[in-house]
Backbone bond lengths (Angstrom), bond angles and torsions (degrees), N, CA, C in turn:
res aa  C-N    CA-C-N  psi(-1)  N-CA   C-N-CA  omega(-1)  CA-C   N-CA-C  phi
1 M - - - 1.444 - - 1.525 107.98 -
2 D 1.303 115.32 129.12 1.456 117.66 179.96 1.528 110.96 -89.98
3 Y 1.305 114.76 172.30 1.464 121.83 -175.69 1.525 112.53 -59.37
4 G 1.338 117.05 -41.07 1.464 121.76 -179.05 1.514 112.15 -60.88
5 D 1.343 117.57 -43.50 1.473 121.12 178.05 1.517 111.15 -64.08
6 S 1.309 115.94 -40.12 1.453 120.90 -179.81 1.544 111.16 -63.56
7 V 1.305 116.51 -45.15 1.465 121.60 178.90 1.523 109.99 -63.53
8 Q 1.335 116.81 -42.17 1.452 120.83 179.66 1.532 111.12 -60.21
9 K 1.321 117.96 -44.54 1.461 121.64 179.61 1.526 111.97 -63.04
10 V 1.323 116.29 -41.93 1.458 120.33 178.50 1.521 110.50 -63.27
11 L 1.319 116.40 -45.76 1.463 120.82 -179.30 1.528 111.67 -64.62
12 L 1.320 117.48 -40.44 1.452 120.28 177.67 1.525 111.66 -63.19
13 R 1.321 117.69 -40.66 1.464 121.34 176.11 1.519 111.03 -60.58
14 K 1.334 116.09 -44.09 1.464 120.70 -179.33 1.533 111.05 -66.26
15 I 1.322 117.37 -39.43 1.460 120.99 177.88 1.521 110.92 -63.20
16 R 1.334 116.63 -45.86 1.460 120.18 179.98 1.529 111.56 -62.98
17 K 1.311 116.78 -39.36 1.466 121.78 177.54 1.530 110.06 -64.00
18 A 1.324 117.38 -43.95 1.464 121.39 179.51 1.534 110.72 -64.33
19 E 1.331 118.09 -38.74 1.461 121.64 177.27 1.523 111.20 -64.42
20 Q 1.336 116.87 -41.49 1.471 120.44 177.04 1.522 111.05 -64.61
21 D 1.321 116.76 -41.62 1.463 120.71 177.89 1.520 111.43 -63.34
22 L 1.332 117.34 -41.31 1.457 121.27 178.77 1.525 110.93 -63.51
23 M 1.331 117.19 -41.99 1.453 120.58 178.47 1.534 110.40 -61.38
24 Q 1.318 117.13 -44.01 1.465 120.68 179.46 1.525 111.08 -64.65
25 L 1.327 117.21 -38.91 1.464 120.48 177.89 1.529 111.01 -64.81
26 K 1.326 117.76 -39.02 1.459 120.48 177.92 1.532 110.42 -67.36
27 L 1.324 117.63 -38.05 1.473 119.65 175.88 1.522 110.82 -64.00
28 D 1.326 116.74 -40.46 1.472 120.57 175.42 1.521 110.82 -62.32
29 Y 1.318 117.95 -40.54 1.457 122.95 177.25 1.532 109.53 -59.95
30 C 1.317 116.85 -45.73 1.475 120.99 178.27 1.524 111.32 -58.90
31 R 1.300 115.74 -41.19 1.463 120.06 -177.91 1.520 111.38 -68.67
32 F 1.324 117.95 -46.83 1.456 120.73 -173.45 1.523 113.66 -84.27
33 V 1.325 118.42 -32.09 1.466 120.84 -178.15 1.521 111.74 -90.30
34 F 1.322 116.78 -44.56 1.457 120.11 -177.21 1.527 113.24 -98.63
35 G 1.334 117.81 -10.10 1.457 121.24 -176.96 1.511 112.99 72.34
36 L 1.308 116.19 20.46 1.452 122.22 -171.84 1.517 111.57 -99.84
37 T 1.320 115.87 123.58 1.456 121.10 175.34 1.526 108.44 -135.01
38 H 1.294 115.66 169.55 1.457 121.13 173.61 1.531 106.40 -62.03
39 R 1.303 116.49 129.98 1.468 124.33 -178.37 1.521 113.62 81.33
40 S 1.345 118.50 7.97 1.462 120.25 171.36 1.520 108.25 -64.54
41 R 1.302 115.57 157.77 1.454 120.59 175.28 1.523 108.18 -105.19
42 V 1.324 115.03 129.46 1.462 120.70 -179.22 1.526 109.31 -127.48
43 L 1.324 115.06 154.86 1.469 121.46 175.10 1.530 108.06 -104.18
44 A 1.320 115.65 131.37 1.458 121.93 176.01 1.511 107.20 -143.97
45 G 1.321 116.34 119.25 1.470 119.63 -179.48 1.515 112.69 63.76
46 G 1.320 118.45 30.28 1.459 122.06 178.94 1.514 114.64 78.66
47 V 1.321 117.41 6.34 1.466 122.88 -178.97 1.522 108.80 -116.16
48 T 1.333 116.76 141.98 1.456 121.07 177.15 1.517 109.99 -89.98
49 Y 1.337 114.06 129.98 1.465 121.15 177.95 1.521 109.46 -122.00
50 V 1.320 115.50 153.73 1.459 122.00 172.25 1.533 106.32 -101.33
51 V 1.326 115.97 125.76 1.468 120.67 -177.12 1.531 109.53 -66.12
52 R 1.317 114.72 133.58 1.460 121.18 177.48 1.524 111.96 -112.94
53 S 1.338 116.88 -30.97 1.446 118.68 176.93 1.531 109.88 -153.55
54 V 1.316 114.23 153.41 1.458 123.53 179.53 1.518 107.69 -124.54
55 D 1.331 116.72 125.67 1.462 121.12 -179.51 1.523 109.32 -95.99
56 V 1.331 116.97 91.57 1.464 119.99 -178.28 1.522 112.20 -69.20
57 E 1.323 117.61 -19.21 1.471 120.71 176.99 1.520 110.87 -67.16
58 S 1.337 117.95 -22.58 1.456 121.56 -178.90 1.529 112.74 -80.58
59 M 1.316 117.74 -8.61 1.454 121.48 -179.41 1.533 109.30 -74.73
60 A 1.332 115.29 133.92 1.462 120.61 179.63 1.528 109.10 -117.88
61 N 1.316 116.08 155.52 1.459 120.72 176.44 1.524 109.73 -70.34
62 T 1.344 115.51 142.05 1.450 121.07 175.88 1.527 109.30 -103.05
63 D 1.326 115.76 166.68 1.470 120.26 -179.56 1.515 112.56 -62.48
64 D 1.340 117.39 -28.79 1.468 120.11 -178.35 1.531 112.97 -87.79
65 G 1.340 117.46 7.34 1.450 120.87 176.12 1.524 114.59 94.29
66 G 1.316 117.58 -1.37 1.462 121.47 179.20 1.518 111.35 -91.87
67 F 1.312 114.95 -157.60 1.450 122.00 177.69 1.517 110.05 -129.47
68 T 1.319 116.78 153.02 1.456 122.13 173.70 1.515 109.60 -76.11
69 R 1.325 115.57 165.68 1.467 120.11 176.41 1.526 109.85 -62.31
70 P 1.310 116.54 146.70 1.453 118.92 176.52 1.524 111.43 -82.55
71 E 1.306 116.48 157.82 1.466 120.94 170.09 1.523 106.73 -76.67
72 I 1.327 115.55 140.71 1.463 119.45 -179.21 1.517 109.90 -130.75
73 T 1.326 115.45 163.36 1.452 122.61 169.98 1.511 107.24 -124.22
74 G 1.334 115.73 152.16 1.447 119.27 -179.62 1.520 111.47 -157.18
75 T 1.313 115.34 169.84 1.462 121.88 174.91 1.517 108.07 -115.29
76 R 1.331 115.87 147.48 1.466 120.46 -179.60 1.522 109.86 -61.31
77 E 1.320 115.15 134.03 1.457 119.85 -179.68 1.520 111.60 -68.91
78 D 1.332 117.58 -36.13 1.471 121.12 -174.95 1.520 113.63 -83.35
79 D 1.308 118.45 -3.45 1.464 121.74 -178.45 1.521 109.08 -124.51
80 Q 1.312 115.99 83.99 1.460 120.99 -177.29 1.526 112.99 -67.80
81 D 1.360 116.74 -16.70 1.463 119.45 178.92 1.523 112.18 -80.43
82 Q 1.335 116.61 -14.88 1.473 120.26 179.62 1.520 108.95 -88.00
83 F 1.308 115.51 109.53 1.453 119.98 -178.21 1.519 111.86 -101.88
84 E 1.334 116.00 -7.30 1.458 119.86 -178.45 1.528 109.83 -83.03
85 P 1.330 118.13 117.52 1.468 120.25 179.49 1.530 111.63 -66.22
86 V 1.333 115.16 148.26 1.458 123.30 179.39 1.520 107.97 -110.70
87 A 1.332 116.70 134.72 1.465 120.56 176.23 1.526 108.23 -72.56
88 L 1.327 116.03 122.19 1.464 121.71 -178.19 1.526 112.42 -103.62
89 G 1.303 117.26 -8.38 1.455 121.13 -178.97 1.520 111.51 63.44
90 T 1.323 116.10 -143.74 1.470 120.41 -179.30 1.532 111.89 -107.32
91 D 1.325 117.58 1.87 1.456 121.90 -178.02 1.533 109.97 -91.23
92 W 1.325 115.45 73.96 1.459 121.90 -178.73 1.518 108.96 -144.04
93 E 1.317 115.37 158.72 1.466 122.31 175.28 1.524 107.38 -130.07
94 L 1.314 115.94 139.10 1.455 120.41 176.43 1.526 108.39 -65.20
95 E 1.307 116.65 130.46 1.450 120.27 179.00 1.530 109.13 -71.10
96 A 1.323 115.94 134.30 1.466 120.02 179.49 1.513 109.32 -65.78
97 A 1.318 115.50 137.72 1.476 120.77 179.02 1.526 108.31 -69.17
98 P 1.331 116.94 139.55 1.472 118.87 178.02 1.535 109.75 -64.82
99 R 1.306 114.64 141.16 1.477 119.16 179.99 1.511 110.01 -76.73
100 Q 1.313 114.22 137.40 1.453 120.70 178.30 1.527 108.23 -84.76
101 A 1.309 117.31 140.40 1.462 121.14 178.04 1.515 109.75 -67.95
102 A 1.324 116.42 137.63 1.465 120.89 178.69 1.518 109.38 -70.67
103 K 1.321 115.04 141.96 1.465 119.71 -179.56 1.497 111.40 -98.63
């Protein structure tokens, strides 16, 4: 193995690691900024869905330095027999958590 191949392999490993780190950071951003996690409940078109996947690649930079909402897929909460996720795009709102009764 020559020096060029060795450098290429090291750089490819570092690039892949950086891409994985960036994906995790975007998922953290979704969780803390949008309140969005796997299994969150969101409203889209007046229907409640359970989030099944978040497409962090769909997030774009905004003028203020943040990111746009990610595209998500989900399954209808009221139809447990439907296992096929539906693409919801970015037109969704996080469902408000039910208030707990004061003790």
